[in-house]
N, C-alpha and C positions, 0 to 999 in steps of 0.2 A: 771172658766173653761178656759179662754183664756190662763192664765198663765201657767196652766197644759199642754196644747196644744203646747205651745211655748217650754216648757222644754222637753217635749217627742220629739219635732223636733229637738232640739238641740242635744239630746241624739242620735237620729237616724243618723243624719249628722256626729257626732263624730265617731259613729260606722262604718259608710261608709268610713270616711277617714282612720280608722284602717284597714279595709278590703282592701282598695286600696293601703295603704302603704305596706301591706303583699305583694300584687301583685308587687309593685314596687321593693321590695327587692328580692323576689323569681322568678320574671318574667323569663320564659324561654328564650326568645328573647328581643332584644333591643326594637323593636316597641311595645312589650307589657309593657315594662317600660315606654315608652314615653305616652302611652295611659293612665296608672296608674297615671303617674304625672299630665297630663291633667285633669283626673277625680278629683284629689285632688285639683287642682286650681279651677275647677268649684264648687266643695263643699265648699270651703273657700269662694268663691263669694256669694254663698247661705247664708253662716253664717254671712257674713257682712251685707248682705241685712237684714237678720233676726234681727241682733243687731240694724239696722236702725229702724225696727219697734218697737223693745223693748225700745230703748232710745228716740224714736220719733225725731230723728235727721237726717235730710236730707243730712248732708255732708257725711254720711256713704255710701249713694248711689254713690255719686261722687267718693269716694274712691273705691267702687266695680266696677265702670266703668273703671276707670284708671287701676285697678288690672287686668281686663278682657282684656283690650287692650294689656298691658304688657305680659300677659299669651298668648295671641294669637301670638304676635310677636316672643316669645320665642319659642312657639310650631312650628311656621312656619320655624324659623331658624333651629331647631333640624331636622325637616322633610326634609328640603333642604340639610341639611349636610348628613343625612342618605341615600338620594338619590344620593349623590356623586356631587351635583351642587354647584356652587359658590353662595354666598349671593347676589351679584349684578346681577345675571342672571335672 
């Protein structure tokens, strides 16, 4: 039962990535595309944590944390760029 639940969760997350990718490509405005990219990053983090549960390896959690921090820094940089601010302000 647990394996079936994990497989369904993976399929749902992959479907969510696909839908977010469509929004990333067809987004009417640039902020919509940034939000879609951030959504994809969050779903990828959830997949990495799910793989940590599947493989029973705690190292994947560390990888997910680093990926989340890098995603946050990238999102912050893009947001500041869109607002017209310099990165060191």
